[in-house]
C-alpha positions as CSV (number, residue, x, y, z in Angstrom):
1,X,113.0,98.0,121.1
2,X,109.5,96.8,121.5
3,X,107.2,100.0,120.9
4,X,103.4,99.5,121.6
5,X,102.7,103.3,121.5
6,X,100.6,104.7,119.4
7,X,99.7,106.2,116.6
8,X,101.5,104.1,114.5
9,X,103.1,105.9,112.0
10,X,103.2,104.8,108.5
11,X,104.9,106.3,105.2
12,X,104.3,106.2,101.9
13,X,106.2,107.6,98.7
14,X,104.9,108.3,95.6
15,X,104.9,110.3,92.0
16,X,101.6,111.0,89.9
17,X,102.0,108.1,88.2
18,X,101.8,105.7,91.4
19,X,99.3,108.0,93.4
20,X,96.2,105.6,92.5
21,X,97.7,102.3,93.9
22,X,99.1,104.3,96.8
23,X,95.8,105.6,97.3
24,X,94.1,102.4,97.3
25,X,97.0,100.9,99.6
26,X,96.0,103.3,102.5
27,X,92.6,102.9,101.8
28,X,92.8,99.2,102.6
29,X,95.3,100.1,105.7
30,X,92.5,102.0,106.9
31,X,89.7,99.7,105.9
32,X,91.2,96.8,107.8
33,X,92.3,98.5,111.2
34,X,90.4,98.4,114.2
35,X,88.3,101.3,115.3
36,X,90.3,101.8,118.2
37,X,93.9,101.6,116.3
38,X,95.3,105.1,115.8
39,X,97.5,105.3,112.6
40,X,98.8,108.4,111.4
41,X,100.0,108.2,107.2
42,X,102.6,110.4,105.7
43,X,102.7,110.7,102.3
44,X,105.9,112.0,100.7
45,X,104.6,113.4,97.1
46,X,106.8,114.3,94.3
47,X,105.2,116.6,92.2
48,X,101.6,115.4,92.7
49,X,98.5,116.9,91.0
50,X,95.9,118.7,93.3
51,X,93.5,115.8,92.3
52,X,95.8,113.5,93.4
53,X,96.5,114.9,96.7
54,X,92.4,115.2,97.3
55,X,91.8,111.8,97.0
56,X,94.5,110.8,99.5
57,X,93.6,113.7,102.1
58,X,90.0,112.2,102.0
59,X,91.0,108.8,103.1
60,X,91.4,109.5,107.1
61,X,88.5,110.3,109.4
62,X,90.9,113.1,111.1
63,X,90.1,111.1,114.2
64,X,92.1,107.6,114.5
65,X,93.1,107.9,111.0
66,X,95.0,110.8,109.7
67,X,97.0,111.5,106.5
68,X,99.6,113.8,106.2
69,X,100.9,115.2,102.9
70,X,104.5,116.3,102.5
71,X,105.7,117.8,99.4
72,X,109.1,116.4,98.4
73,X,111.6,118.3,96.3
74,X,110.5,117.5,92.7
75,X,113.0,115.5,90.3
76,X,115.7,115.9,93.3
77,X,116.9,112.0,92.4
78,X,115.7,111.8,88.7
79,X,119.9,111.7,88.1
80,X,119.6,108.1,89.1
81,X,116.6,107.3,86.2
82,X,119.1,108.6,83.6
83,X,121.8,106.2,84.6
84,X,121.9,103.5,81.5
85,X,123.3,101.2,84.4
86,X,121.2,98.1,86.1
87,X,118.6,99.4,87.9
88,X,115.3,97.8,87.2
89,X,113.1,100.2,85.0
90,X,109.7,99.7,86.5
91,X,111.0,101.3,89.8
92,X,110.9,105.2,90.0
93,X,113.9,107.1,91.5
94,X,111.4,108.5,93.8
95,X,112.2,105.1,96.0
96,X,115.5,107.0,96.6
97,X,113.5,109.7,99.2
98,X,113.6,106.5,101.8
99,X,117.4,107.6,101.9
100,X,116.1,110.6,103.7
101,X,112.9,109.6,105.9
102,X,115.1,110.4,109.1
103,X,115.1,113.9,108.0
104,X,111.5,114.2,106.8
105,X,109.5,112.0,109.2
106,X,109.7,113.9,112.4
107,X,109.2,110.6,114.6
108,X,111.2,107.8,116.3
109,X,109.8,105.1,114.6
110,X,107.7,104.5,111.2
111,X,106.7,101.6,109.0
112,X,107.5,102.6,105.1
113,X,105.1,100.7,102.9
114,X,105.7,100.8,99.4
115,X,102.5,102.1,97.1
116,X,101.9,98.6,95.2
117,X,100.4,97.0,98.3
118,X,97.4,96.2,99.9
119,X,97.2,95.3,103.8
120,X,94.5,92.7,104.8
121,X,94.4,93.2,108.6
122,X,94.9,95.3,111.4
123,X,98.8,96.6,111.1
124,X,99.2,96.6,114.7
125,X,100.7,93.3,115.1
126,X,103.9,94.3,112.7
127,X,104.3,97.7,114.7
128,X,104.6,96.0,117.9
129,X,107.1,93.6,117.1
130,X,110.7,94.0,119.1
131,X,113.5,95.6,117.0
132,X,116.0,93.4,119.2
133,X,118.3,96.5,118.8
134,X,118.3,96.8,115.1
135,X,117.0,99.8,113.0
136,X,115.5,98.0,110.5
137,X,112.7,95.4,110.3
138,X,112.2,93.6,107.0
139,X,111.1,90.1,105.1
140,X,113.5,88.4,102.9
141,X,113.1,88.6,99.2
142,X,111.2,86.0,98.1
143,X,112.8,85.8,94.5
144,X,115.8,85.2,95.9
145,X,118.1,81.5,95.5
146,X,120.6,80.4,97.5
147,X,124.0,78.6,96.6
148,X,125.5,76.7,99.8
149,X,123.5,79.0,102.1
150,X,124.4,82.3,100.6
151,X,122.1,84.4,98.9
152,X,122.7,85.2,95.2
153,X,120.8,88.6,95.3
154,X,123.2,89.5,97.7
155,X,126.2,87.9,95.7
156,X,125.1,90.3,93.0
157,X,126.3,93.2,94.7
158,X,129.5,91.7,96.1
159,X,128.2,90.4,99.8
160,X,128.5,87.0,101.0
161,X,126.0,86.8,103.2
162,X,122.8,84.6,103.9
163,X,119.8,86.7,103.5
164,X,119.0,89.9,101.1
165,X,116.1,91.9,102.2
166,X,113.3,93.4,100.2
167,X,112.9,97.0,100.9
168,X,109.0,97.1,99.9
169,X,108.1,97.1,103.7
170,X,110.3,98.0,106.2
171,X,109.9,98.9,110.3
172,X,112.5,101.8,110.4
173,X,113.9,102.9,114.2
174,X,114.6,106.6,113.1
175,X,116.2,107.6,116.2
176,X,118.6,105.1,115.9
177,X,119.2,105.7,112.1
178,X,119.6,109.3,112.5
179,X,122.5,108.0,115.8
180,X,124.4,106.1,113.0
181,X,124.3,108.5,109.9
182,X,121.9,106.2,108.2
183,X,121.2,108.7,105.3
184,X,124.6,109.5,104.6
185,X,125.6,105.5,104.5
186,X,122.6,105.0,102.0
187,X,123.4,107.7,99.9
188,X,127.1,107.2,99.8
189,X,126.5,103.3,98.9
190,X,124.1,104.4,96.3
191,X,126.6,106.7,94.6
192,X,129.7,104.1,95.0
193,X,127.9,100.8,95.1
194,X,126.7,98.2,92.9
195,X,123.0,99.2,92.4
196,X,120.6,96.7,90.5
197,X,117.6,98.5,92.4
198,X,116.7,102.0,92.9
199,X,117.0,101.5,96.5
200,X,117.2,98.2,98.0
201,X,120.9,97.2,97.3
202,X,121.4,100.3,99.2
203,X,120.0,99.1,101.9
204,X,121.4,95.5,102.1
205,X,124.9,96.9,100.9
206,X,125.0,99.6,103.8
207,X,123.0,98.5,106.4
208,X,122.8,94.8,106.2
209,X,124.2,94.4,110.1
210,X,121.3,96.5,111.4
211,X,118.1,94.8,109.9
212,X,116.2,92.3,111.5
213,X,114.3,89.3,109.6
214,X,110.7,89.4,110.1
215,X,107.9,87.0,108.3
216,X,107.4,87.3,104.6
217,X,103.5,87.8,105.7
218,X,104.3,91.4,106.1
219,X,105.8,91.5,102.6
220,X,104.3,88.8,100.7
221,X,105.5,89.3,96.8
222,X,103.3,88.4,94.4
223,X,105.9,87.6,91.6
224,X,106.9,84.6,93.5
225,X,103.6,83.0,92.2
226,X,104.6,83.4,88.7
227,X,107.9,81.3,89.4
228,X,107.3,78.7,92.0
229,X,104.5,76.0,92.8
230,X,102.6,76.3,96.2
231,X,105.1,73.8,97.6
232,X,108.0,75.6,96.8
233,X,106.4,79.2,98.0
234,X,105.3,77.0,101.1
235,X,109.1,76.3,101.7
236,X,110.2,79.6,101.4
237,X,107.8,81.4,103.7
238,X,107.7,78.5,106.3
239,X,104.0,77.5,105.9
240,X,102.4,74.6,104.5
241,X,99.4,75.7,102.3
242,X,97.1,73.5,99.8
243,X,96.6,76.4,97.4
244,X,98.0,80.0,96.1
245,X,94.2,81.2,97.8
246,X,95.1,79.8,100.9
247,X,98.4,81.4,101.1
248,X,97.2,84.7,100.1
249,X,94.7,84.4,102.8
250,X,97.4,84.1,105.3
251,X,99.4,87.2,104.1
252,X,99.2,90.8,106.0
253,X,100.6,92.5,103.2
254,X,100.5,91.8,99.7
255,X,103.2,93.3,97.8
256,X,102.4,93.9,93.9
257,X,106.2,93.2,92.9
258,X,107.5,93.2,89.2
259,X,105.9,95.2,86.4
260,X,102.9,93.0,85.8
261,X,100.4,94.9,88.1
262,X,97.0,93.8,89.0
263,X,95.6,97.0,88.1
264,X,97.2,96.5,84.6
265,X,96.8,92.8,84.0
266,X,93.8,90.8,85.4
267,X,95.9,88.4,87.6
268,X,94.8,85.5,89.2
269,X,94.6,85.9,93.2
270,X,95.3,89.5,93.2
271,X,93.4,91.7,90.5
272,X,90.2,90.8,92.7
273,X,92.0,91.5,96.0
274,X,93.1,94.9,94.5
275,X,89.7,95.7,93.1
276,X,88.0,95.5,96.3
277,X,90.2,98.3,97.8
278,X,90.2,100.5,94.3
279,X,86.5,101.0,94.9
280,X,86.6,101.5,98.7
281,X,89.3,104.2,97.8
282,X,86.7,106.1,95.6
283,X,87.7,104.7,92.2
284,X,85.4,103.0,89.4
285,X,86.6,99.8,88.2
286,X,85.2,100.7,84.6
287,X,88.1,103.1,84.6
288,X,90.5,99.9,84.1
289,X,90.8,98.7,81.0
290,X,92.5,95.1,82.4
291,X,95.0,93.2,79.8
292,X,95.6,89.6,80.0
293,X,98.9,88.6,81.6
294,X,99.1,86.0,78.8
295,X,99.2,88.7,76.2
296,X,102.0,90.5,77.8
297,X,104.0,87.2,77.3
298,X,103.1,86.7,74.1
299,X,103.9,90.6,73.1
300,X,107.1,90.0,74.8
301,X,107.8,86.7,72.7
302,X,107.1,88.3,69.8
303,X,109.3,91.2,70.5
304,X,112.1,89.0,71.5
305,X,111.8,87.1,67.8
306,X,112.0,90.3,66.0
307,X,114.5,91.6,68.1
308,X,117.1,88.2,67.6
309,X,116.3,88.6,64.1
310,X,117.4,92.3,63.9
311,X,120.6,91.3,65.9
312,X,121.3,88.4,63.7
313,X,121.1,90.6,60.6
314,X,123.6,93.0,62.6
315,X,125.7,90.1,64.0
316,X,125.1,91.0,67.6
317,X,123.3,87.9,68.8
318,X,124.2,87.2,72.6
319,X,126.7,84.3,72.7
320,X,124.4,82.0,74.3
321,X,126.3,78.8,73.1
322,X,129.5,80.2,75.2
323,X,127.4,81.0,78.4
324,X,125.4,78.7,80.9
325,X,122.0,79.7,81.4
326,X,121.4,81.8,84.9
327,X,125.3,82.7,84.9
328,X,126.5,85.9,86.6
329,X,128.3,88.0,83.7
330,X,129.7,91.2,83.5
331,X,129.3,93.2,80.0
332,X,132.2,95.3,79.0
333,X,131.0,97.6,76.5
334,X,128.0,100.2,76.6
335,X,127.9,100.6,72.4
336,X,125.9,98.7,69.8
337,X,126.9,95.4,70.8
338,X,126.8,96.0,74.5
339,X,123.2,97.6,74.2
340,X,122.1,94.6,72.3
341,X,123.1,92.0,74.7
342,X,121.7,93.9,77.4
343,X,118.4,94.1,75.8
344,X,118.3,90.5,74.6
345,X,119.0,89.6,78.6
346,X,116.5,91.8,79.7
347,X,114.0,89.9,77.5
348,X,115.0,86.7,77.9
349,X,116.4,86.7,81.6
350,X,119.0,84.0,80.5
351,X,121.6,85.3,82.6
352,X,122.0,87.9,85.5
353,X,124.2,91.0,84.4
354,X,125.9,92.3,87.4
355,X,127.5,94.9,85.8
356,X,127.7,97.0,82.6
357,X,131.3,98.4,82.1
358,X,132.7,100.9,79.9
359,X,135.6,103.4,80.6
360,X,134.6,105.8,78.2
361,X,130.9,106.3,79.2
362,X,130.8,108.0,82.3
363,X,127.3,106.6,83.1
364,X,128.7,103.4,82.9
365,X,130.2,101.1,86.1
366,X,133.8,101.2,86.7
367,X,136.3,98.2,85.7
368,X,137.5,98.7,89.2
369,X,134.3,97.5,90.3
370,X,135.0,93.9,88.9
371,X,137.3,93.0,91.4
372,X,134.7,93.1,94.4
373,X,132.1,91.3,92.3
374,X,131.1,87.7,91.9
375,X,130.6,86.9,88.2
376,X,131.2,83.8,85.9
377,X,131.8,85.5,82.8
378,X,132.6,88.8,81.3
379,X,131.9,89.5,77.6
380,X,133.9,91.9,75.8
381,X,131.3,93.5,74.0
382,X,132.9,94.7,71.0
383,X,133.6,93.5,67.2
384,X,137.0,95.5,66.9
385,X,140.1,93.2,67.4
386,X,142.0,96.0,69.0
387,X,139.4,97.0,71.4
388,X,139.0,93.2,72.2
389,X,142.8,92.2,72.9
390,X,143.2,95.9,74.7
391,X,140.6,95.1,77.2
392,X,141.3,91.6,77.6
393,X,145.2,92.5,78.4
394,X,143.5,95.1,81.2
395,X,141.4,92.8,82.6
396,X,144.1,89.9,83.2
397,X,147.1,92.2,83.9
398,X,145.6,95.1,85.6
399,X,142.6,93.6,87.3
400,X,143.9,90.0,87.7
401,X,141.0,88.3,85.9
402,X,140.9,84.9,85.2
403,X,141.4,84.3,81.3
404,X,139.1,81.6,81.0
405,X,136.2,83.4,82.3
406,X,136.5,86.1,79.3
407,X,134.4,85.9,76.4
408,X,135.3,87.5,73.2
409,X,132.7,88.0,70.3
410,X,135.7,87.7,67.8
411,X,138.7,85.2,68.2
């Protein structure tokens, strides 16, 4: 479906904590749109203050650029934030409202945009892309890696497919999503599937066949510049840039993905770009007290040293010598040992924990999920010999796990 109808419908979702960057993103959207481009922005507001709402409302001109505020039911999905599983913790539970856009937005089609973005050109180019019969247009996640042509991020949710998509920017055929019961399929996956991200795994797991790939210029993830050089970034994006500056200038939507945001830290290439629209949105740069990203790294390093020292004293140091860096692991146990291992992995990114299992913890992943999960090792995170033996027997006899892949804290 190639839809050149106007106005262009865009959707944002925000709570109070994310209202400022969302306001900045909408300011950039309007600022770079052609004067004749008609845009309606729906903002789904989760317990937003009147002050925050007023800043959003004044962004439109009431003619070609309009803002419509919709109140969401506060804390409807807060239960997902309380889960002690594997969801990335800088993503708010409000992201789950993406599943309900077919019900909340009375339109045929929309562009969903995360609030931690800036738009650098007229968005008509994205709106006019042919959807080719799919329900969703999305770019691949630039932080993904591949093995024999298979996405490792997709493998983490039990899918053997070549791509894993980022849900930060999506063009949605809302009519088709209604016909195929998209909301129900997404919610069923979110409740029963493997979820490391608040909403993104659900889109990849439940609606993968409905997604058509678009260029990363429509969702360029800032975080990739933390891990890759410009040559590798160019290969990922199908371009040939000489510098990051040149790369950033080519992108239509910059997505400030990750926890080190450019309104909190002075990020090369990105903070100046954010500040340009921060001021256009009516904020004062003096209000921001930017930190050094190097200080963040140093603070994390010092925290990790203290954490490892504490865990050594307890005897709960992650078994680095038994597990290769970059492995996909399952932790069995959400008690003190399991929590200690999880904290260390969160801090070091030494391995990817694809499941965190415990039969006695209702918030933990179910042991039955192990069968459908790709992993390299299962760590039995307990120092009790009787529990270790019982869990090992269950894994081998009941689930058919390979004994060679099981790592025990005690012999």
